[in-house]
C-alpha positions, -999 to 999 in steps of 0.1 A, spaced: 38 604 -667 47 589 -633 73 594 -606 87 564 -587 112 566 -559 137 537 -555 163 527 -529 188 502 -542 163 491 -570 135 485 -545 105 509 -548 99 531 -518 65 547 -516 35 550 -540 36 559 -576 27 596 -583 12 604 -617 -3 632 -637 -9 638 -674 -6 668 -698 24 689 -710 23 713 -681 20 684 -657 51 667 -673 72 698 -666 59 700 -630 65 663 -625 101 667 -637 106 696 -613 89 677 -584 112 647 -591 143 669 -588 129 686 -557 123 652 -542 158 640 -551 174 671 -535 153 666 -504 162 629 -501 199 636 -505 199 665 -480 179 645 -453 199 613 -461 233 631 -456 220 647 -424 209 612 -412 243 597 -419 261 626 -401 239 623 -370 244 585 -369 278 588 -353 314 585 -364 308 585 -402 331 607 -422 329 624 -456 332 591 -474 298 581 -461 279 613 -467 295 620 -501 289 583 -511 252 588 -510 237 596 -544 202 604 -556 196 604 -593 167 613 -615 162 595 -648 134 595 -673 122 569 -699 91 550 -710 67 576 -695 83 572 -661 105 594 -640 127 574 -616 143 589 -585 169 564 -573 191 564 -542 223 544 -541 255 544 -521 292 540 -531 299 518 -501 285 483 -508 280 473 -472 260 505 -463 229 484 -456 246 470 -425 238 504 -410 204 507 -426 191 474 -412 215 464 -385 234 432 -386 253 405 -367 289 403 -380 306 370 -373 344 365 -370 363 338 -387 369 326 -359 373 360 -343 369 397 -352 400 417 -340 389 451 -329 415 478 -321 413 493 -286 402 529 -285 435 540 -270 456 521 -297 457 550 -322 484 533 -343 462 502 -347 431 520 -359 423 513 -396 449 485 -398 442 448 -399 462 430 -373 483 412 -399 493 445 -414 502 460 -380 534 440 -374 545 414 -349 518 407 -323 513 380 -297 480 367 -283 470 363 -247 438 346 -237 425 359 -204 407 335 -181 388 361 -162 365 372 -190 377 350 -219 386 380 -239 416 373 -262 440 402 -266 467 409 -292 497 427 -278 527 444 -295 561 449 -280 570 485 -274 608 493 -274 623 509 -243 638 499 -210 648 463 -204 633 445 -234 604 469 -238 569 464 -226 538 447 -241 510 471 -252 475 459 -259 464 467 -295 434 445 -304 407 424 -286 389 395 -302 352 388 -303 333 360 -319 306 384 -332 296 420 -331 260 433 -332 258 464 -353 225 483 -346 204 502 -372 219 536 -375 206 549 -409 170 557 -418 174 562 -455 145 541 -466 122 558 -442 134 592 -455 127 581 -491 92 570 -481 85 602 -463 96 622 -494 75 600 -516 44 611 -496 55 647 -501 55 644 -539 20 659 -543 32 691 -525 63 694 -547 41 689 -578 16 715 -566 44 741 -561 59 733 -595 25 733 -613 18 769 -600 48 783 -618 
């Protein structure tokens, strides 16, 4: 019987195998120990990566399945674009990405088209286009900046989930040894 660790259907680490009935039980236990360790370290990694909420930590799953003489430990994530933070990426606008200003609390989490009436100003000094909204008050109100436009954004690598899975795969002999003693 063998244990294999996978991240999004790609094998991470070497195959670990042993034979015999006592070994099978120890392998099953080692696989569960590895799954628990990958999940705990993975969730800690996501939490330490920055402003990622419960949706990101709770969206990480590590499952153990068995069949055909193999035990498979597989890590997946509910959010389909999680690999952007695993590998890093350049995200291109079409033609621009509209990013809410940090002080525009009412614009966070909203697409500009869902925000309401906005108007665009292209600044010559830095070429940064800005979307403004009218704020009521006084004589005709005032314009408040809500979003700025960028052609692209470089998102750096923030997660290390594959590295964690590979590290835990190297630790499988220790997990097995502990389970085999019992």
